C-alpha positions in Angstrom: -32.9 -71.3 -27.3 -32.1 -71.4 -31.0 -34.4 -68.4 -31.6 -32.7 -66.6 -28.7 -29.3 -67.3 -30.2 -30.4 -65.9 -33.6 -31.9 -62.8 -31.9 -28.6 -62.2 -30.1 -26.6 -62.6 -33.3 -28.9 -60.2 -35.1 -28.5 -57.6 -32.4 -24.7 -57.9 -32.4 -24.7 -57.7 -36.2 -26.7 -54.4 -36.1 -24.2 -52.7 -33.8 -21.9 -50.5 -36.0 -18.2 -50.7 -35.5 -16.7 -47.7 -33.8 -14.5 -45.7 -36.1 -11.0 -44.8 -35.1 -10.5 -41.2 -34.1 -7.6 -41.0 -36.6 -9.6 -42.5 -39.4 -12.6 -40.2 -38.8 -12.1 -37.2 -41.1 -14.0 -34.7 -38.9 -11.9 -35.8 -35.9 -8.7 -35.4 -37.9 -9.8 -31.8 -38.7 -10.2 -31.1 -35.0 -6.9 -32.7 -34.2 -5.2 -30.5 -36.8 -6.7 -27.5 -35.1 -5.1 -28.6 -31.8 -1.6 -28.8 -33.3 -0.8 -25.0 -32.9 -1.9 -25.0 -29.3 0.0 -28.2 -28.6 3.2 -26.7 -30.2 2.8 -23.6 -28.1 2.3 -25.7 -25.0 5.5 -27.6 -25.6 7.5 -24.5 -26.5 6.4 -22.2 -23.8 5.5 -24.6 -21.0 7.2 -28.1 -21.1 10.6 -27.0 -22.4 10.9 -24.1 -19.9 9.7 -26.4 -17.1 12.4 -29.0 -18.0 15.0 -26.2 -18.1 13.9 -25.0 -14.6 14.2 -28.5 -13.2 17.8 -28.9 -14.6 19.1 -25.4 -14.0 19.4 -25.7 -10.1 21.9 -28.5 -10.6 24.1 -26.7 -13.1 26.6 -23.8 -13.0 24.6 -21.8 -15.5 26.5 -19.9 -18.1 24.9 -17.5 -20.6 27.2 -18.6 -23.5 26.7 -22.3 -22.9 23.0 -22.2 -22.2 21.1 -24.4 -19.8 21.8 -27.7 -21.4 25.5 -26.9 -22.1 26.4 -25.6 -18.6 28.4 -28.0 -16.4 26.8 -30.0 -13.6 27.6 -29.0 -10.1 25.3 -31.1 -8.0 23.7 -29.5 -5.0 26.0 -26.5 -4.7 23.2 -24.1 -5.7 21.1 -25.3 -2.7 23.8 -24.7 -0.1 23.6 -20.9 -0.1 19.8 -21.1 0.8 20.5 -22.9 4.1 23.5 -20.7 4.9 21.7 -17.4 4.3 21.3 -15.3 7.4 17.9 -14.1 6.0 16.4 -17.6 5.6 14.8 -17.7 9.1 13.2 -14.3 8.6 12.0 -15.1 5.1 10.5 -18.4 6.0 8.9 -17.1 9.2 7.2 -14.3 7.3 6.2 -16.6 4.4 4.6 -19.3 6.6 2.9 -16.8 9.0 1.4 -14.7 6.3 0.4 -17.7 4.3 -1.3 -19.4 7.3 -3.1 -16.1 8.2 -4.3 -15.4 4.7 -5.4 -19.0 4.2 -8.1 -18.5 6.9 -8.8 -14.8 7.1 -9.7 -14.5 3.4 -12.3 -17.3 3.2 -13.8 -16.3 6.5 -14.3 -12.7 5.3 -15.7 -14.0 2.0 -18.2 -16.2 3.8 -19.4 -13.4 6.0 -19.9 -11.1 3.0 -21.6 -13.8 1.1 -24.0 -14.4 4.0 -24.8 -10.7 4.2 -25.4 -10.5 0.5 -27.7 -13.5 0.7 -29.9 -11.5 3.0 -30.2 -8.6 0.5 -33.7 -8.9 -1.1 -33.6 -5.9 -3.4 -32.0 -7.0 -6.7 -30.7 -3.6 -7.8 -28.9 -3.1 -4.4 -27.4 -6.6 -4.7 -26.0 -5.9 -8.1 -24.6 -2.6 -6.9 -22.8 -4.2 -3.9 -21.4 -7.0 -6.1 -20.1 -4.6 -8.7 -18.4 -2.3 -6.2 -16.8 -5.2 -4.3 -15.6 -7.0 -7.5 -14.1 -3.8 -9.1 -10.7 -4.0 -7.2 -10.2 -7.5 -8.6 -9.9 -6.1 -12.1 -7.4 -3.4 -11.1 -3.7 -3.8 -11.6 -1.6 -4.2 -8.5 0.5 -1.3 -9.7 -2.6 0.9 -9.5 -3.4 -0.5 -6.1 0.1 0.3 -4.9 -0.3 4.0 -6.0 -3.6 4.2 -4.2 -2.0 2.9 -1.0 0.9 5.2 -1.4 -1.4 8.2 -1.9 -2.9 7.3 1.4 0.2 6.4 3.4 2.8 8.8 1.8 4.7 10.6 4.6 4.7 13.9 2.6 1.5 14.0 0.5 -0.6 11.1 2.0 -4.2 11.4 2.9 -3.5 9.9 6.3 -1.2 12.7 7.3 -3.5 15.3 5.9 -6.3 13.9 8.2 -3.8 13.9 11.2 -2.8 17.5 10.5 -6.5 18.5 10.3 -7.1 16.9 13.7 -4.0 18.7 15.1 -1.8 15.6 15.3 1.8 15.4 14.1 2.5 13.5 10.8 3.9 10.0 10.8 6.0 8.0 8.4 4.2 4.7 8.1 7.1 3.2 6.1 9.2 3.3 9.3 6.6 1.7 11.6 7.1 -2.1 11.4 4.2 -3.4 13.6 1.5 -1.8 11.5 2.4 -3.4 8.2 0.9 -6.9 8.8 -2.4 -5.1 9.3 -2.0 -3.0 6.2 -1.1 -6.0 4.0 -4.0 -8.0 5.5 -6.5 -5.1 4.7 -5.2 -4.8 1.1 -5.3 -8.6 0.5 -8.8 -9.0 1.8 -10.0 -5.9 -0.1 -8.6 -7.3 -3.4 -10.1 -10.8 -3.0 -13.4 -10.2 -1.2 -15.4 -9.5 -4.3 -14.7 -12.6 -6.4 -14.2 -14.8 -3.3 -17.6 -13.9 -1.8 -19.3 -14.5 -5.2 -18.1 -18.1 -5.1 -19.8 -18.7 -1.7 -22.8 -16.6 -2.7 -23.3 -18.9 -5.7 -23.3 -21.9 -3.4 -25.9 -20.2 -1.2 -28.1 -19.5 -4.2 -28.1 -23.2 -5.0 -29.6 -24.3 -1.7 -33.2 -25.5 -1.9 -35.5 -22.8 -0.6 -37.8 -25.4 1.0 -35.1 -26.0 3.6 -35.5 -22.4 4.9 -39.3 -22.6 4.6 -39.3 -25.8 6.7 -37.0 -24.2 9.3 -39.2 -21.1 9.5 -42.3 -23.4 10.1 -40.4 -25.1 12.9 -39.7 -21.7 14.5 -36.0 -21.5 13.7 -34.4 -18.1 14.1 -32.4 -16.4 11.4 -29.1 -17.3 13.1 -30.2 -20.9 13.4 -31.1 -21.1 9.7 -27.6 -19.7 8.9 -25.9 -22.1 11.3 -27.6 -25.3 10.4 -28.5 -24.7 6.7 -26.3 -22.0 5.1 -22.9 -22.7 6.7 -23.0 -26.5 6.2 -23.5 -26.0 2.5 -20.4 -23.7 2.3 -18.1 -26.3 4.0 -17.3 -28.2 0.7 -16.1 -24.9 -1.0 -14.2 -23.9 2.1 -12.4 -27.2 2.1 -11.6 -26.9 -1.6 -10.2 -23.4 -1.2 -8.2 -24.6 1.8 -6.6 -27.4 -0.2 -5.9 -25.2 -3.3 -4.6 -22.3 -1.1 -2.2 -24.5 1.0 0.8 -23.8 -1.3 0.5 -20.2 -0.1 2.1 -21.4 3.1 5.4 -21.6 1.2 4.7 -19.0 -1.4 2.7 -15.8 -1.4 1.7 -12.9 -3.6 4.8 -11.2 -5.0 2.9 -8.2 -6.2 1.4 -7.6 -2.7 4.6 -7.9 -0.8 6.8 -6.0 -3.3 4.7 -3.2 -4.6 2.6 -2.2 -1.5 5.7 -1.8 0.8 7.6 -0.3 -2.2 10.6 -2.6 -1.5 11.6 -0.4 1.4 14.6 -2.2 3.0 13.7 -1.1 6.6 10.4 -3.1 6.2 12.1 -6.4 5.3 11.7 -7.9 8.8 7.9 -7.9 8.4 7.3 -7.8 4.6 10.1 -10.0 3.0 8.8 -13.4 1.9 10.2 -16.1 -0.3 9.1 -14.7 -3.7 10.5 -11.2 -3.0 13.7 -12.9 -1.7 13.9 -14.9 -4.8 13.4 -11.8 -7.0 16.4 -10.1 -5.4 18.5 -13.1 -6.0 17.5 -13.0 -9.7 18.3 -9.2 -9.8 21.8 -10.1 -8.8 22.2 -12.4 -11.8 22.0 -15.6 -9.8 19.6 -17.4 -12.1 20.7 -20.9 -11.0 20.3 -20.0 -7.3 16.9 -18.5 -8.0 15.9 -21.7 -9.9 17.0 -23.7 -6.9 14.7 -21.8 -4.6 11.8 -22.2 -7.1 12.5 -25.9 -7.3 12.3 -26.4 -3.6 9.2 -24.2 -3.5 7.5 -26.4 -6.1 8.3 -29.6 -4.1 7.0 -28.1 -0.9 3.8 -26.8 -2.6 3.1 -30.3 -3.9 3.6 -31.8 -0.5 1.3 -29.2 1.1 -1.5 -29.9 -1.4 -1.2 -33.7 -0.8 -1.0 -33.2 2.9 -4.0 -30.9 3.2 -6.0 -33.1 0.9 -5.1 -36.1 3.1 -6.2 -34.2 6.3 -9.5 -33.2 4.7 -10.1 -36.7 3.4 -9.6 -38.1 6.9 -11.9 -35.5 8.6 -14.5 -35.3 5.8 -14.0 -37.7 2.9 -16.8 -36.2 0.7 -15.1 -32.8 0.7 -11.6 -33.9 -0.4 -10.2 -32.9 -3.7 -9.1 -36.4 -4.7 
């Protein structure tokens, strides 16, 4: 026992003391390199975030600034619930958000499964490049492309209709067709990078699973159903949780630039971000901040709720 005690003391004496991060010179150099980024984070993120939290409860005045403006309580929130457009805006926002939340990932999964069956490497690279290209294009360019197709005077669509002996139409006056147009543009923009995410998951599946399934006589559809799709469920759940704030938000670029802010299309294209933008154009910064404040709270609740549902159904696929 005495020898064992001596051996334990010798082992403990050999263990070097851990240096403090602040006392370690190399660590101090790294911390000094972090200072400019930390200052920028404070100036351009935390301070504006604090101002955006305070502004909805103040009567904002340019001369007094955010912190000097008087407090008015919840008066900036009352106009939101009294607005006659609130029902239309919230209906469009929630319906488009719910639709895009599922139609986008489903299309991405289908494309990923199709790409997974492509055996020729050169063809696979070509397909991936072509599909990912729209993701790197500006939404302004996308809006000009759609306008070149849908323009009532010079659009390709009306040129085709005239060639077929049909009368030209003005798409910007036909409300029922715009949910389809926005869905096509949204899927086209995101299908490249979205499908690559699921394709990477498919590439990580052990090939012996498919070989064993083929030996057992499983068809291609059975291999897809029982091997490929179950491996995509975790990513689908993750994208579902992260995309849940879209139920109360949405892409401003898509709903503002593609319909070109045509007032007659507001019943089917006006969502909360575009509604907020028009409020800011009128100079109502405090009212706009109030809408953004409520939107942030709802987004947080949606993320927590969706993660709670996923954790109850499939705990291993939850985000936290």
